[in-house]
C-alpha positions in Angstrom: 46.4 66.2 26.2 44.1 67.2 23.3 45.9 68.8 20.4 44.3 72.0 19.2 42.3 71.6 16.1 41.9 67.8 16.4 38.1 67.9 16.8 37.8 69.0 13.2 38.8 65.4 12.2 36.7 63.4 14.7 35.0 61.5 11.8 38.3 60.0 10.5 41.0 60.2 13.2 42.3 57.4 15.5 41.4 57.3 19.2 42.9 59.8 21.7 44.4 58.4 24.9 41.3 59.5 26.9 39.0 57.7 24.4 41.2 54.6 24.5 40.7 54.2 28.2 37.0 53.6 27.7 37.6 51.3 24.6 40.0 49.1 26.6 37.1 48.3 29.0 34.7 47.7 26.2 36.9 45.2 24.4 38.5 43.5 27.4 36.0 40.7 27.6 35.6 40.2 23.8 36.2 36.5 22.8 38.4 37.6 19.9 40.7 39.6 22.2 41.1 36.5 24.4 42.0 34.4 21.3 44.6 37.0 20.2 46.1 37.2 23.6 46.2 33.4 23.9 48.3 33.3 20.8 50.8 35.8 22.3 50.7 34.0 25.7 48.9 30.7 25.8 49.0 30.4 29.6 46.7 33.4 30.3 43.3 32.9 31.7 40.3 34.9 30.5 40.4 36.9 33.8 44.1 37.7 33.3 43.4 38.8 29.7 40.6 41.1 30.9 42.8 42.5 33.6 45.7 43.1 31.3 43.6 44.9 28.6 41.9 47.1 31.3 45.3 47.9 32.7 46.3 49.7 29.5 46.2 53.5 29.8 47.2 55.0 26.4 47.3 54.2 22.7 51.1 53.9 23.1 50.5 51.3 25.8 48.3 49.3 23.4 50.8 49.4 20.6 53.8 48.5 22.8 52.2 45.9 25.0 49.6 44.4 22.7 50.4 45.1 19.1 54.2 44.8 19.3 54.2 41.3 21.0 51.6 40.2 18.5 53.7 41.3 15.6 56.8 39.7 17.1 54.9 36.4 17.3 53.7 36.8 13.7 57.3 37.4 12.5 58.7 34.5 14.5 56.0 32.0 13.6 55.0 32.9 10.1 58.2 34.1 8.4 61.9 33.5 8.2 62.6 37.1 9.2 61.9 40.7 8.7 64.8 42.9 7.3 64.9 46.5 6.4 67.0 49.3 4.8 66.9 53.0 4.9 64.7 53.4 8.1 67.8 53.7 10.3 68.9 56.7 8.2 65.7 58.7 9.1 65.6 61.2 11.8 64.3 59.5 15.0 62.3 62.7 15.7 61.2 63.4 12.1 57.8 63.0 10.6 57.5 61.6 7.1 54.8 60.8 4.5 55.5 57.2 3.5 54.0 56.5 0.1 54.1 52.7 -0.1 53.7 49.6 -2.3 50.9 47.6 -0.9 50.6 43.8 -0.5 48.8 43.1 2.8 45.8 44.9 4.2 47.2 45.4 7.8 50.7 44.0 7.9 52.4 46.5 5.5 52.0 49.4 7.9 52.2 47.2 11.0 55.7 45.9 10.1 56.9 49.5 9.4 55.6 50.5 12.8 57.3 47.5 14.4 60.6 48.7 13.0 59.9 52.3 14.1 59.1 51.1 17.6 62.4 49.2 17.8 64.2 52.4 16.7 62.5 54.5 19.3 60.5 56.5 16.7 56.9 57.6 17.0 54.9 55.0 15.0 53.1 56.3 12.0 49.4 56.8 11.5 48.1 54.8 8.6 45.3 55.2 6.1 42.7 52.4 5.9 39.5 52.2 3.8 36.2 52.4 5.6 35.1 49.3 3.7 37.8 47.3 5.7 36.6 48.3 9.2 32.9 47.7 9.1 33.1 45.2 11.9 32.9 47.0 15.3 35.9 45.2 16.9 38.0 45.6 13.8 37.1 49.3 13.7 38.1 49.8 17.4 41.4 47.8 17.0 42.4 49.8 13.9 41.8 53.1 15.7 43.8 51.9 18.6 46.6 51.1 16.1 46.5 54.7 14.8 44.6 54.0 11.6 42.7 56.9 10.1 39.7 56.4 7.9 39.6 56.9 4.1 35.9 57.2 3.0 35.2 55.3 -0.1 32.4 55.1 -2.7 30.8 58.5 -2.1 29.2 60.7 -4.8 31.7 62.7 -6.8 31.0 66.1 -5.1 31.2 64.4 -1.7 34.5 62.7 -2.7 36.1 66.0 -3.4 35.1 67.3 0.1 36.4 64.0 1.6 39.7 64.2 -0.2 40.3 67.8 0.9 39.4 66.8 4.5 41.8 63.8 4.3 44.6 66.0 2.8 44.2 68.4 5.7 44.3 65.6 8.2 47.5 64.2 6.8 49.2 67.6 7.1 47.8 68.0 10.6 49.4 64.7 11.6 52.7 65.6 10.0 53.0 69.2 11.3 50.8 69.4 14.4 51.1 65.9 15.9 54.7 65.6 14.6 54.0 62.0 13.6 54.6 60.1 10.3 51.9 58.9 8.0 51.7 55.8 5.9 49.5 55.6 2.7 49.4 53.2 -0.2 50.5 54.5 -3.6 47.0 53.7 -4.9 43.7 52.4 -3.6 43.8 48.7 -2.9 46.6 46.1 -2.9 48.6 45.4 -6.0 47.2 41.9 -6.4 48.9 41.4 -9.7 52.3 42.4 -8.3 52.5 45.6 -10.4 53.3 48.6 -8.3 52.0 51.9 -9.7 51.2 55.3 -8.1 47.9 56.9 -8.8 48.4 60.6 -9.7 45.0 61.1 -8.1 46.5 60.2 -4.7 49.1 62.9 -5.2 46.4 65.4 -6.1 44.6 64.6 -2.8 47.9 65.2 -0.9 48.2 68.6 -2.4 44.6 69.7 -1.8 45.6 71.1 1.7 48.0 73.6 0.2 47.1 77.3 0.6 45.8 79.1 -2.4 48.8 80.3 -4.4 51.3 78.3 -2.4 54.2 76.8 -4.4 53.4 73.1 -4.7 57.0 72.0 -4.9 57.7 73.8 -1.6 54.6 72.3 -0.1 55.6 68.8 -1.1 59.1 69.3 0.3 57.6 70.2 3.7 55.6 67.0 3.5 58.9 64.9 3.4 57.7 62.2 1.0 59.5 58.8 1.4 59.0 56.1 -1.2 58.5 52.8 0.7 58.9 49.3 -0.9 57.5 46.2 0.9 58.0 42.7 -0.4 57.1 39.3 0.8 58.8 36.1 -0.6 55.4 34.3 -0.3 52.1 36.1 -0.3 49.8 34.2 2.1 46.7 35.5 0.2 48.0 34.6 -3.3 45.4 31.9 -3.8 42.5 34.3 -2.9 43.6 36.9 -5.4 43.4 34.6 -8.5 39.6 34.7 -9.1 39.6 38.5 -9.0 42.6 38.7 -11.4 41.0 36.3 -13.9 37.7 38.2 -13.7 39.5 41.4 -14.4 41.4 39.9 -17.4 38.1 38.5 -18.8 36.3 41.9 -18.2 33.6 40.3 -16.0 32.3 41.6 -12.7 34.0 40.2 -9.5 31.6 39.8 -6.6 33.5 40.0 -3.3 32.3 37.7 -0.5 30.8 39.6 2.5 33.6 38.4 4.8 36.4 38.3 2.2 38.4 41.2 3.5 38.3 39.9 7.0 39.5 36.5 5.8 42.3 38.1 3.9 43.4 40.0 7.1 43.5 36.8 9.2 45.3 34.8 6.4 47.7 37.6 5.9 48.6 37.6 9.6 48.8 33.8 10.1 49.9 32.6 6.7 53.5 31.7 5.9 55.4 34.6 4.3 59.0 33.2 4.2 61.1 36.4 4.1 59.9 40.0 4.3 61.9 43.1 3.4 61.1 46.8 3.7 63.1 49.6 2.1 62.6 53.3 2.9 64.1 55.6 0.2 65.4 59.1 0.8 63.0 62.1 1.0 62.2 63.3 -2.5 63.6 66.8 -2.1 66.2 66.5 -4.9 63.7 64.9 -7.3 61.2 67.6 -6.5 63.8 70.3 -7.5 63.7 68.7 -11.0 60.0 69.4 -11.3 60.2 73.2 -10.9 58.3 74.8 -13.7 55.7 72.0 -13.9 52.2 72.4 -12.5 48.8 70.7 -12.4 48.5 67.2 -13.9 51.9 67.3 -15.6 53.5 67.8 -12.2 51.5 65.0 -10.6 52.1 62.6 -13.4 55.8 63.2 -13.3 55.9 62.8 -9.6 54.0 59.5 -9.8 56.6 58.3 -12.3 59.4 59.2 -9.9 57.7 57.3 -7.1 57.1 54.3 -9.3 60.8 54.2 -10.3 62.0 54.4 -6.7 59.5 51.9 -5.3 60.3 49.4 -8.0 64.1 50.0 -7.9 64.1 49.3 -4.1 61.7 46.4 -4.2 63.4 43.2 -3.0 63.2 40.3 -5.5 63.1 36.8 -4.0 63.8 33.4 -5.5 60.0 33.1 -5.9 59.9 36.0 -8.3 62.8 34.8 -10.4 61.5 31.2 -10.6 58.0 32.5 -11.6 59.6 34.6 -14.4 61.7 31.8 -15.8 58.8 29.4 -15.6 56.4 31.8 -17.2 58.8 32.7 -20.1 60.2 29.1 -20.5 63.8 30.3 -19.9 66.6 30.0 -17.3 67.6 33.7 -17.4 67.6 34.1 -13.6 68.8 30.6 -12.6 71.7 32.0 -10.6 69.3 33.6 -8.1 67.7 30.3 -6.9 68.5 26.7 -6.3 66.7 23.4 -6.9 65.2 23.4 -3.4 63.8 26.9 -4.0 62.4 25.9 -7.3 60.7 22.7 -6.1 59.2 24.3 -3.0 57.8 27.3 -4.9 56.4 25.2 -7.8 54.8 22.8 -5.4 53.2 25.7 -3.6 51.8 27.1 -6.9 50.6 23.7 -8.2 48.8 23.0 -4.9 47.0 26.4 -5.0 46.2 26.2 -8.7 44.2 23.0 -8.4 41.9 24.7 -5.9 40.6 26.9 -8.8 38.3 25.9 -11.6 40.0 28.2 -14.1 42.5 26.7 -16.6 44.5 29.9 -16.3 45.0 29.7 -12.6 48.6 28.6 -12.7 49.6 31.2 -15.3 48.0 33.9 -13.1 49.9 32.7 -10.1 53.2 32.9 -12.0 52.4 36.3 -13.4 51.6 37.6 -9.9 55.1 36.6 -8.7 56.9 37.4 -12.0 55.5 40.9 -12.5 57.9 42.6 -10.0 60.8 41.2 -12.1 59.3 42.5 -15.3 58.7 45.9 -13.6 62.4 46.1 -12.6 63.5 45.1 -16.0 61.4 47.9 -17.5 62.8 50.7 -15.3 66.3 49.5 -16.1 65.8 49.4 -19.9 
């Protein structure tokens, strides 16, 4: 069934069920689909994979029968477990705007949706940059997984129009589709391990408000949930170092043409150790404290609140504490890790550092893992 008003967002929205039926036939014989299905079930023939994909009828079918088993396999084979807090406290029938820390291109929102599926909730729609879905198959798979497109790198005037359009779509999903939305707290992943909310993102979210509407009331209806996602090991850590060093030295970083795709695959198949997701409470009480503020002052203060909650709920692992102690030359957090943790982590870092020509590579690795500890120390001080 087509939801009234949906056609206005045809340029950015995910597939409808009717569209998905045709897409299943288009992708059913793609070699990459066969490779993915063989990972989930190695005994399937090409003909069986094709028949399975073509048997899917809806986007929900795809997420439950294709994406969910794939994520179950990723969790089982590339981690020591996915745990979570706070999601069980949310209304199963509610729709929320998750504003989230961001570490992995696809898995952050995928793991949230995995948990939501297990709870019997409607899975969220999630923002993804158009630069990440330039490959046709990846674009189709992302839209089947309820990703909506964020248009990047447009002229300033066009960006304002795009931002308003995106804001209106987020509200449409929340209030018309009655479905949650996931969006990162700023553009791009926090490659350095420092989680900060861009007030510009919050401005975009408010652009759909009616003229003269009270922004605090508008934001309360949006039901903002701060979301903290942490991985004990980042599978893509070694790929992030060159970019971090280039940024530190203030020199241009030229991204390889297939770099994002490589990061997606490594993120999925690389070892993560433990993964933890924390959903905070809706920000209603915090928004009450912002009454009387407006414009940039309101957005800046709201960004600070989100930062505080995301960092406070961020799970610190032995890898983070070891990196901090090693970086600072202290044993301040020795009680949070053992000798095995330390040897395993330092061996991992040393192995990855020698792959880089930069003398600072090991230091940047340690900073990446230590920064969440420093962030938590700063909000507690």
